[in-house]
Steps between C-alpha positions, in 0.01 A plus 500: 500500500606150410358554154783742426754239619392292199475765227797380306321166473263645237599464132501786258151610404356388834164648592557451875364826653777535763761453231337758270477750782869459577577564133305825508657605834854452371519813283515770773842516669338587838191333638251626756169346602315799350674464164434124488130550582479753217657241264258235641202726415625648174601177327216284631268376227298194398810299422722650770330408828776593746427352849417758766789385718757511214639836620575396858616155387752652263637756744536247780661235280871435454482679165489843663688671778396803704763771454310754710166484680232431233760525224607177326712387210484175308810280490693575181505156337132445582413841356685423176336160479144637538564782250628257241201273564265792452669594173476142373145438618273425202220720636712802589837535327693832481171690474415433861843636606409833338157504665663440838763767423237761412305409815812530714590837345155633588512352848842650575396845387203503745659328798812539716435871572733530799851637464658184634314299233671679213743218425217245500294709259802550274591131501146395408490761226831386354380139507180585318678707232757222447225268380345772279815657357832353622708770334311781673529322831874456450544869424310607809688255724834622356403863578423395863838324521674815369316716759615281789863431420616576857201340676598141584158384618326644195755342266448164671118539475512581131745216431265257678207637300683446169578145604131440586400632154743273313215338297354817341851643466646184339576696177727727701752254648755775565257683730404176683867411553577852618204494739618172650857631537372813676281293728794270591747786545282703734397187690862435590559218248778644289608159358154443356501852355827427315355180357185675381696784339710241312198374300374846402509561124692816581878507543647578846694789343173665395358457848810653660451812292173548686241540223335228287207511264208266582156523337591828339580660840834579662553294818737659753699212654514505879837642623532212744443247221751683278764473773432126533525448123825698480653294781398166343536588130747217427284236664190627322665474158603140577154411614349655183731287281410186693130567460548522122695169474367195322212327680575171670289188450391240748322166528262358756539658843291498814386796701438462871223251569375385834556145622361539850197728446266313733735477793592868487139593439431344835783661689444834335150520644588346831768753583321810387668585171301754310174376357488540125856427393555235230542202733129520590409378154551185292759487228457430130787445261461610139738496209562786264709450187713805450854365520737364244829319529807555275347287225177698494298216653222620726515414867263581783514671836318379804326799649354498845153654514329572831123489509472876459764517226376301207590752225759351263721807518501520882708289732526458874749773559225744406286359777775511757484878477129507570565492875713729707737221583512152634686175506464305174605141450630414157653193346644371177302254295758256361479290192367151563526167336206286606450557870861565586697821487837471333809703580553778752250357748670674792481830327128459437448384853678806635320743272165370618590656832629837382284791609501845348379797695319709239373852558622823357820329386547398134345162425737213449439225247720189516587287204675163532725400214536129436869406471420292190398823328774716649587640159151630446457864586180668617347773291376719781411777260245274335356402833474868595294572190234272649571569870602868521481506879804286562780700662757227581600155384693260716669202336617205707702239330577185699823316436453190707224242523534439866580829675357847501806669360472697183518822309294813559455807282263792538400717209316829536271581208301777355194462280702502178837341571738340748697766683741373756647157569670368805767241444424139573564414863509172687220507752325310773125562494321590821157517656437872466562565132847639561822310450849455631747518215800264513772534236631142520381159604739516794335824615163338462594196716665730754181709526296184553744379767500831682122497512485136613311378197554233247588579138264215412198671657350713222239659730717562806749757385648835596232769530441855610214688664276643232586856401754558778784286358591413859587136551311312770568172670485204263234237563590134527252274326239327718384158385473402136307633207322331215171325438511309833486819704681543827747230599498340842805702603326834460521724804158638414352153558701382797623814683286800411637695797854470356366606164346807652817588686703482182253716320521758772878499494507564127284812526608621838654811349174577321310496829755730662462750220123504490220290367468204271204397292341160517561482122876507561469225762292293264748529212790403731309209657402362163866483395610387843270202523505405132123446496382313193149350475263788554218357712708277728769761554246771567336301774836396645630856483197656661472241773856572603454872491168514675308674222182388330495209259244352272340165588392375159290210634298727727509794260595733784779716636668367811688699760736228625572652841133522588341249263236748388332490167325743270389518135802538273332733253495780757873533526644346187474526125486141372645381169426141405697314232621149586564632853331768706711811561416775740582869487510659845286819500630748759253756372216274612621464859317691774727665757471240773580211268798692370620547854452134567693394186793719597493361854484137399744540210747333733269237650769239441707676761544877457454775750464869432722747681555865433814661364584639846761237560693639208454860604231568242170646623171318468184696419179330603272704276726455198490125551123493532458717194719273296276206589178690443613615162515148368863522398737207501765678704593429864654781699631260761787262529433124514702261718453132565313383809256225567153574628217660304317598822809688618511673163150625542559612856811693404339659201185590692699658776731684261240638263154500658282263696234553237706289261458195722127576547459531124703186446278300734179624339641433158605145579158428656326643196709299253420184691126548461434646159630542147585827326316526167670635188491882454460556876846658519492864386833651401605756759741796485680622814452867615754634744357666808576855606364824643321780314279801567134429411236770454452859377831684522468847356164683508653820367633321194243225443179638648303384799468129415247265658434447868620143507835611359589700811705524703811382318672235710790260486422139412731200532436208261655161558637279223228328305438319172238594244365304207695568179191480280124527522329182617432293189201289409701179540597608852151609598340194333722275716338669806153449354564132427649441845205663681225376254383852418384636166772642277467861388416578138768614257277716274631322194864602551617154597649366818839338574765761578275802443419713802189378687194726467147507649642440848380723787687614813356220715603238243853645515506472881393138486763428237770644731377291793501188284860554398596553861320186609648260245852624579455468875507877564281709728188640337492878485122540466214379719191514277164522667257413222204491740575842649448840338770764546327791672762742367450400134271759345578422137196504281662267245605229748226237540702267726637738764661208684681576826876472435757488784865539405778330697793726419754284681421188288763376261268389220401650162309829497389771258719812455392794720639839581769516766 
């Protein structure tokens, strides 16, 4: 799957097989495993050797999202990128598009037979026709729009489809703009719909009349859209005039670059932020000359390119939409003279710490204007020709060298022209990508004073909770920042218990209302402590908080509260540059270790108590499930106390004595052995429940088999099951650890492919091995020297006697209830 995290890293014309498969898979608007396997088979030849695992790798990557069970769609900007790459590929070109379209047309006609699959079949058919005859596709889509004028969901679906087909329909901009307007309007985004209508090459008056001609077909304008246009007719006309105004020119500007990539790479992994978002990857800066100043001289733009976004016409905001959401750290890259920044240092320092929460919301791109070039305007239209996915620009213009106090303006844009400007406002930047506007310097100073912060502290300003707009308690700065790291006066160094109490007081309201993720704690703590040098601060931080830390000299992970060690590869992804950085892998943690980590999260002095003191119920099973699922969320409230032993006693009594038993076996295990890489299968939680098992209706379904009767009620407890088939790299780790012969791969290759040529007894021994290395109870007792008298299988040569311990807490094979 990691291969698809790097696809943008391949240049045009690349022959990388994963990249080529993604290019072929981008043409259908809906993806299913069956369709992708048909593409895999149909377009495989001597030169196209698609890997066997390419289908699953693509569907499970961040490029796709599952919209319904076994039904996926590729992220829009990624889809456009791969389609353009396929069109420009020297070995394929537009001809391969038509081959794929004809294949898709044939596939759609013979699949999706069910009534509920009609819309999927129609969408695939329209997509195929659009690449064969755009005009015909437009006419058929318009007829479908006309037939569903009063069906909101169908209008929204067709609008989304038109937007997805913007590449083959690029000669029909009026239809594309209309489709986007319909999509926005029926998704509850009326403002966006107005902006999209404004750039249509059709006058608002014509749209109000209700009928327009597109591709030789009469389009009936949606009544709801007509009402919106009629209400906003004056504004639309003004926007249309603005979009036709003379283009503005600009000189050298800087898009958001990342100053602190390594530090946030570390914290991102440690606190469970989603694997696969841009901060997991190194950064490259490239320059692209497509700007001019007033005199016509060419300038350059610094464009940030994440490892999986190397295409010249793509930029990081495309990538930010590849995940469903997350916390992204962005920063301004200032001009430099030699090794020193000049001007606006506080602004840059503050913007290094701004975080944007990106998900379904429009992507925000920030541009800093140097005061020396204040008269230079930015030609956003020209940028949009190269980067059509930008939806907003933010300009920040500082007006002081020493304080974060400047001007802010947001501009909403469409693909073709600027649409709506907000007036310049005086602002104080904040940690969460929002801002508190102040109209005068006096207001600014007053806001700082009210929030007990200094106007000289660029990174310690007024801020709001992300998304909610609700102000929370301001944080006073602890210790100093800079290259020397924490100062002697830091509470984190000298009085960690006070530090923890202050943290708790800040987020007390959050605990009352529900849960908080470790990621949120991590972000707050990083700001709170002003950590600087990565390795030293990581060790200091983790020692104080009782989590694991990396002992570089011993090349091991240390649990400070128990002084236990284990191989670091088992639990961490390691990135080595000048310093070693670790990415904490929750998905590799077995249940007992996850429980232990949550318990000792406060080893520096936290105790776990339930919400009962606040009148909120505590559910034992819910808490256990949360831990077993491998999530980074605690459903308990943390308060400061002293003794780790008391913590374990309280938790064991509150949840289950088995936790303490597991904890003891785990700590003993970790003291005696190391955990090899790939010995940590990713698990998915399954909620327990009750169901009726067996043959229910003989009259309807026939007699059934004897072992299916009588039907009876079965209760299943919560459990976790492996997310994927056991891979060769996982099974090979077992073979290497136990000095046994590795199974053959039949020429398919090993690595992350599913292990083959493994019999049932091998699988039992693999489960026992996993249980043993993690200090869990073995489920199977394997008597190799005893024959099972009840085993009458003619194909089983071993017939070993197997005894199952159903009460054990170790790994086991799936069985029926």
